[in-house]
VEXDREN-2710 file (C-alpha; in Angstrom, 1 decimal):
% VEXDREN-2710
k/r/px/py/pz
1/MET/3.3/21.9/119.2
2/THR/1.7/24.6/117.0
3/PHE/4.9/24.8/115.0
4/LEU/5.0/21.1/114.4
5/ARG/1.4/21.2/113.1
6/THR/2.2/24.0/110.6
7/LEU/5.4/22.4/109.4
8/PRO/3.8/19.9/106.9
9/LEU/1.6/22.7/105.5
10/LEU/4.6/25.0/105.0
11/ALA/6.5/22.2/103.2
12/ALA/3.6/21.6/100.8
13/VAL/3.5/25.3/100.0
14/LEU/7.2/25.5/99.3
15/LEU/7.0/22.4/97.0
16/LEU/4.1/23.9/95.0
17/GLY/6.1/27.1/94.5
18/ALA/9.1/25.2/93.3
19/CYS/7.0/23.3/90.7
20/ALA/5.4/26.5/89.5
21/GLY/8.7/28.1/88.8
22/LYS/10.0/25.4/86.5
23/PRO/9.7/26.0/82.6
24/VAL/7.3/23.7/80.7
25/ARG/8.8/21.8/77.7
26/ALA/6.7/21.0/74.6
27/PRO/6.7/17.4/73.5
28/ALA/9.0/16.5/70.6
29/PRO/7.3/16.0/67.2
30/PRO/7.2/12.5/65.8
31/PRO/9.9/11.6/63.2
32/SER/7.3/11.3/60.3
33/THR/6.2/14.9/60.7
34/SER/9.6/16.5/61.1
35/VAL/10.1/19.4/58.7
36/SER/13.5/19.7/57.0
37/PRO/15.0/23.1/57.1
38/GLU/14.5/25.1/53.9
39/PRO/17.6/25.4/51.7
40/ALA/19.3/28.7/51.6
41/ALA/18.3/31.0/48.8
42/CYS/20.4/30.7/45.7
43/ALA/22.2/33.8/44.7
44/ASP/22.0/33.0/41.0
45/PRO/18.6/31.3/40.1
46/ALA/19.9/30.3/36.6
47/ARG/22.5/28.0/38.2
48/CYS/20.2/26.4/40.8
49/PRO/19.4/22.8/39.9
50/ALA/15.9/23.0/41.4
51/THR/15.1/26.1/39.5
52/GLN/16.3/24.6/36.2
53/GLU/14.2/21.5/36.7
54/ALA/11.1/23.5/37.5
55/ALA/11.6/25.8/34.5
56/THR/12.1/22.7/32.2
57/ALA/8.9/21.0/33.5
58/THR/6.9/24.2/33.1
59/THR/8.1/24.7/29.5
60/ALA/7.3/21.1/28.5
61/THR/3.8/21.4/30.0
62/THR/3.1/24.6/28.2
63/ALA/4.3/23.2/24.9
64/GLN/2.2/20.1/25.2
65/ALA/-0.9/22.1/26.1
66/SER/-0.3/24.4/23.1
67/THR/0.1/21.5/20.7
68/GLN/-3.1/19.8/22.0
69/ALA/-5.0/23.0/21.7
70/ASP/-3.9/23.6/18.1
71/SER/-4.6/20.1/16.8
72/HIS/-7.8/18.6/15.4
73/VAL/-8.6/14.9/15.4
74/ASP/-10.5/13.5/12.4
75/ASP/-12.9/10.6/12.2
76/ALA/-10.1/8.1/11.8
77/GLY/-8.4/9.3/15.0
78/VAL/-5.4/10.9/13.3
79/ALA/-4.3/14.3/14.5
80/ALA/-4.5/16.9/11.8
81/THR/-3.1/20.4/12.3
82/PRO/-4.7/23.3/10.3
83/PRO/-2.4/25.5/8.2
84/ALA/-1.0/28.4/10.2
85/SER/-1.5/32.0/9.1
86/ALA/-0.5/35.4/10.3
87/GLU/-2.6/36.8/13.1
88/GLY/-5.2/39.1/11.7
89/ALA/-4.7/38.0/8.1
90/ALA/-7.5/36.8/5.9
91/PRO/-7.9/33.0/5.8
92/THR/-6.2/31.3/2.9
93/ASP/-7.6/28.7/0.5
94/ALA/-6.0/25.9/2.4
95/GLU/-7.5/27.2/5.7
96/ASP/-10.9/27.5/4.2
97/ASP/-10.7/23.9/2.8
98/PHE/-9.5/22.6/6.2
99/ALA/-12.4/24.4/8.0
100/ALA/-14.9/23.0/5.6
101/LEU/-13.7/19.4/6.2
102/TYR/-12.7/19.5/9.9
103/GLY/-14.3/22.5/11.4
104/GLY/-13.0/25.9/12.4
105/PRO/-13.7/29.6/12.5
106/THR/-14.0/29.9/8.8
107/GLY/-16.1/26.8/8.1
108/ASP/-19.9/26.3/8.5
109/THR/-19.9/23.2/10.6
110/GLY/-22.4/21.3/12.7
111/THR/-20.2/19.1/14.9
112/ALA/-16.8/19.1/16.6
113/ASN/-15.0/17.7/13.7
114/GLY/-16.7/19.8/11.0
115/ALA/-18.8/17.1/9.4
116/ALA/-22.5/17.5/9.7
117/PRO/-24.3/14.5/11.2
118/ALA/-25.6/12.1/8.6
119/TYR/-29.3/12.6/7.9
120/ASP/-30.2/9.0/7.2
121/PRO/-33.8/8.2/8.3
122/TRP/-34.0/5.5/5.6
123/GLU/-31.0/3.6/6.9
124/LYS/-32.8/0.2/6.9
125/TYR/-33.7/0.5/3.2
126/ASN/-30.3/2.1/2.3
127/ARG/-28.4/-0.8/3.9
128/GLN/-30.3/-3.3/1.9
129/MET/-29.7/-1.4/-1.3
130/HIS/-26.0/-1.0/-0.3
131/ARG/-25.6/-4.8/0.0
132/PHE/-27.1/-5.2/-3.5
133/ASN/-24.8/-2.5/-5.0
134/LEU/-21.8/-4.0/-3.2
135/ALA/-22.6/-7.5/-4.6
136/VAL/-22.8/-6.0/-8.1
137/ASP/-19.6/-4.0/-7.6
138/ARG/-17.6/-7.0/-6.3
139/GLY/-19.0/-9.4/-8.8
140/ILE/-18.9/-7.2/-12.0
141/ALA/-17.6/-3.6/-11.7
142/ARG/-14.4/-4.2/-9.7
143/PRO/-13.2/-7.2/-11.8
144/LEU/-13.8/-5.2/-15.0
145/ALA/-11.9/-2.2/-13.6
146/THR/-9.0/-4.3/-12.5
147/ALA/-8.8/-6.1/-15.8
148/TYR/-9.0/-2.7/-17.6
149/VAL/-6.1/-1.4/-15.6
150/HIS/-4.0/-4.5/-16.4
151/VAL/-4.8/-4.6/-20.1
152/VAL/-5.0/-1.0/-21.2
153/PRO/-1.8/1.2/-21.0
154/ARG/-1.8/4.2/-18.7
155/VAL/-1.6/6.7/-21.6
156/ALA/-4.7/5.2/-23.2
157/ARG/-6.6/5.3/-19.8
158/THR/-5.6/8.9/-19.3
159/GLY/-7.0/9.7/-22.8
160/VAL/-10.3/8.0/-21.9
161/SER/-10.5/10.0/-18.7
162/ASN/-9.8/13.2/-20.5
163/PHE/-12.4/12.4/-23.1
164/PHE/-15.2/11.9/-20.6
165/SER/-14.1/14.9/-18.5
166/ASN/-14.3/17.1/-21.6
167/LEU/-17.8/15.8/-22.4
168/ARG/-18.9/17.1/-18.9
169/SER/-17.9/20.6/-19.7
170/PRO/-21.2/21.8/-21.2
171/LEU/-23.1/20.4/-18.2
172/THR/-20.6/22.1/-15.8
173/MET/-20.8/25.4/-17.7
174/VAL/-24.6/25.6/-17.5
175/ASN/-24.6/24.9/-13.8
176/GLN/-21.9/27.5/-13.2
177/LEU/-24.2/30.0/-14.9
178/LEU/-27.1/28.9/-12.8
179/GLN/-25.0/29.4/-9.7
180/GLY/-24.0/32.9/-10.8
181/HIS/-20.4/32.2/-11.6
182/ALA/-20.1/33.7/-15.0
183/ASP/-16.3/33.9/-14.9
184/ASP/-16.0/30.2/-14.1
185/ALA/-18.4/29.4/-17.0
186/TRP/-16.2/31.4/-19.3
187/ASP/-13.1/29.4/-18.2
188/THR/-15.0/26.1/-18.7
189/LEU/-16.1/27.2/-22.2
190/GLY/-12.5/28.1/-23.1
191/ARG/-11.3/24.8/-21.7
192/PHE/-13.9/22.8/-23.7
193/LEU/-13.0/24.6/-27.0
194/MET/-9.3/24.2/-26.5
195/ASN/-9.4/20.5/-25.6
196/SER/-12.0/19.7/-28.3
197/THR/-9.8/21.1/-31.0
198/LEU/-6.1/21.1/-29.9
199/GLY/-6.8/18.1/-27.7
200/ILE/-8.3/16.0/-30.5
201/GLY/-11.8/15.6/-29.2
202/GLY/-10.7/15.8/-25.6
203/LEU/-8.2/12.9/-25.6
204/PHE/-5.5/15.3/-24.6
205/ASP/-5.6/18.1/-22.1
206/PRO/-3.7/21.2/-23.4
207/ALA/-6.0/23.4/-21.3
208/SER/-4.4/22.2/-18.1
209/LYS/-1.0/23.1/-19.5
210/ALA/-2.3/26.5/-20.3
211/MET/-3.3/26.9/-16.6
212/VAL/-7.1/26.9/-17.4
213/PRO/-8.8/25.6/-14.2
214/ARG/-10.8/22.4/-14.4
215/ARG/-14.0/22.3/-12.4
216/SER/-17.0/19.9/-12.3
217/GLU/-20.5/21.0/-11.4
218/ASP/-23.9/19.4/-11.5
219/PHE/-27.5/20.4/-10.8
220/GLY/-27.4/18.8/-7.3
221/GLN/-24.6/21.3/-6.4
222/THR/-26.6/24.1/-7.9
223/LEU/-29.7/23.2/-5.8
224/GLY/-27.3/23.2/-2.8
225/THR/-26.1/26.7/-3.5
226/TRP/-29.7/27.8/-4.0
227/GLY/-30.4/26.9/-0.4
228/TRP/-31.3/23.2/-0.3
229/ARG/-28.5/22.4/2.1
230/ASP/-29.8/19.6/4.3
231/SER/-31.2/16.6/2.4
232/ARG/-31.7/13.0/3.6
233/TYR/-29.3/10.3/2.4
234/VAL/-30.5/7.7/-0.1
235/GLU/-28.7/5.0/-2.0
236/LEU/-30.0/4.2/-5.5
237/PRO/-29.6/0.9/-7.3
238/PHE/-26.4/1.0/-9.5
239/PHE/-26.0/4.8/-9.0
240/GLY/-24.9/4.4/-5.4
241/PRO/-24.8/7.2/-2.8
242/ARG/-27.0/10.2/-3.3
243/THR/-29.3/12.5/-1.4
244/VAL/-32.9/13.4/-2.3
245/ARG/-31.5/16.7/-3.5
246/ASP/-29.1/14.9/-5.8
247/VAL/-31.9/12.7/-7.2
248/PHE/-33.6/15.8/-8.4
249/GLY/-30.3/16.9/-9.7
250/LEU/-30.0/13.8/-11.9
251/ALA/-33.3/14.8/-13.6
252/GLY/-31.9/18.3/-14.3
253/ASP/-28.6/17.0/-15.7
254/THR/-30.0/14.3/-18.0
255/PRO/-31.2/16.7/-20.8
256/LEU/-27.7/18.2/-20.9
257/SER/-25.9/14.9/-21.4
258/PRO/-24.0/14.7/-24.7
259/LEU/-24.1/10.9/-24.7
260/ARG/-27.9/11.0/-24.6
261/ARG/-27.8/12.8/-28.0
262/ILE/-26.2/9.8/-29.7
263/GLU/-28.8/8.0/-31.8
264/MET/-26.9/4.8/-32.4
265/ASP/-27.7/2.5/-29.5
266/LYS/-24.6/0.3/-29.8
267/LEU/-22.3/3.3/-29.8
268/ARG/-24.1/5.0/-27.0
269/LEU/-24.2/1.8/-24.8
270/GLY/-20.5/1.1/-25.6
271/LEU/-19.5/4.6/-24.5
272/GLN/-21.6/4.4/-21.4
273/GLY/-20.1/1.1/-20.4
274/LEU/-16.6/2.5/-20.9
275/GLN/-17.5/5.6/-18.8
276/LEU/-18.7/3.3/-16.0
277/VAL/-15.4/1.4/-16.1
278/ASP/-13.4/4.6/-16.1
279/THR/-15.3/5.9/-13.1
280/ARG/-14.8/2.6/-11.2
281/VAL/-11.0/2.8/-11.9
282/GLN/-10.9/6.1/-10.1
283/LEU/-12.2/4.4/-7.0
284/LEU/-9.8/1.4/-6.9
285/SER/-7.5/3.2/-4.5
286/LEU/-10.3/3.2/-1.9
287/ASP/-11.0/-0.6/-2.0
288/ASP/-8.5/-1.5/0.7
289/ILE/-10.0/1.1/3.1
290/ARG/-13.6/-0.1/2.3
291/ASP/-12.7/-3.8/2.7
292/SER/-11.1/-3.3/6.1
293/ALA/-13.8/-1.1/7.5
294/VAL/-15.8/-2.3/10.4
295/ASP/-19.0/-0.8/8.9
296/GLU/-18.5/-0.3/5.2
297/TYR/-21.9/1.2/4.7
298/ALA/-21.3/3.9/7.4
299/LEU/-17.9/4.6/6.0
300/THR/-19.2/5.1/2.4
301/ARG/-22.2/7.2/3.5
302/ASP/-20.2/9.5/5.8
303/ALA/-17.3/9.9/3.3
304/TRP/-19.7/10.7/0.5
305/LEU/-21.8/13.2/2.4
306/GLN/-18.7/14.9/3.8
307/ARG/-17.2/15.2/0.3
308/ARG/-20.5/16.4/-1.1
309/ASN/-21.0/19.1/1.6
310/TYR/-17.4/20.2/0.9
311/GLN/-18.1/20.7/-2.8
312/ILE/-21.1/22.8/-2.0
313/GLU/-19.2/24.9/0.5
314/LYS/-16.6/25.5/-2.2
315/ASP/-19.3/26.7/-4.5
316/LEU/-20.5/29.1/-1.9
317/ARG/-17.0/30.5/-1.4
318/ARG/-16.2/30.7/-5.1
319/ASP/-16.9/34.4/-5.2
320/ARG/-14.0/34.9/-2.8
321/HIS/-11.5/32.3/-4.0
322/ARG/-10.6/30.8/-7.3
323/HIS/-9.0/27.4/-7.3
324/GLU/-9.2/24.1/-9.1
325/ASP/-11.9/21.6/-8.1
326/ASP/-11.7/17.8/-8.1
327/GLU/-13.5/15.7/-10.7
328/GLN/-16.7/13.9/-9.6
329/THR/-16.1/10.3/-8.5
330/THR/-19.8/9.3/-8.3
331/ILE/-21.5/7.6/-11.2
332/PRO/-22.7/10.3/-13.7
333/VAL/-26.2/10.2/-15.0
334/ASP/-25.1/9.8/-18.6
335/ALA/-23.2/6.6/-17.9
336/MET/-26.3/4.6/-17.0
337/PRO/-28.4/3.0/-19.8
338/MET/-31.7/4.5/-18.7
339/PRO/-34.7/6.0/-20.6
340/ASP/-33.8/9.3/-22.1
341/TRP/-36.1/11.8/-20.4
342/GLY/-34.7/14.7/-22.3
343/ARG/-36.0/13.6/-25.8
END
């Protein structure tokens, strides 16, 4: 009887021992998390397709990043790449000019694109004056300039431009001396004498063929090189874009104007009118850009200020570089029939 009572207990112990001796199997991973075996290592990495694709992608990414890092984007949204130079070499004229316009290590800039922010606290007044000047320009100046181009041959127009450019030489020479550029003033004097004699009063330009540089300076630029760098923008009736600094510059340039020395009113007024038309002809190429601009006032203001700051930067770097400067495209003081303050 005792044996029969212990038999169930013995069977339970044997069953538990059998279960304990069986190995435990881990559950199989789901199909979505299955890991494919790694491919065998390639003996020749240059011939492996995966290695070639990775190298190609890395090279393309590096080239794209390098291109984006070396490019500059101007106000119109067009990428412009600065001229390249050898590492450690002194910046060239082209690099200095690029830095002055778009910003860079050699330029004195205030914003990301190199153009100082427009100082225009009188914008409300300036916009009203700009509308007035724009109406005068589209109603009178532009039609006259267009008719002048259609009627007068190119060779005659070139002679007129040379004549008025030569008349600015004494004004440029005095301002070059005031800026401390005696060598430039000597070049300007030689250019004036050569064009006034061999060029028949400046109608022809033999000085350019003789490689004498042509530059244009005024008292506003002189004040800028003397330290008056930041000046508020103002638009004058008929004269157009200026700064307060350049308004004072007009007063300094007036006594040096050769046209002001002409006593005959009809001749003086005729020459001043012709000079105005010649100046307006030089701006005809910009009319399409101005007409299609969303804000024509802001375009004119920013372009004029950027160009003006660039001219002053060139004057400050003139001791290190010697190169030809562009002619002024703003209305000169001696082209306007105004009271002669210099007499």
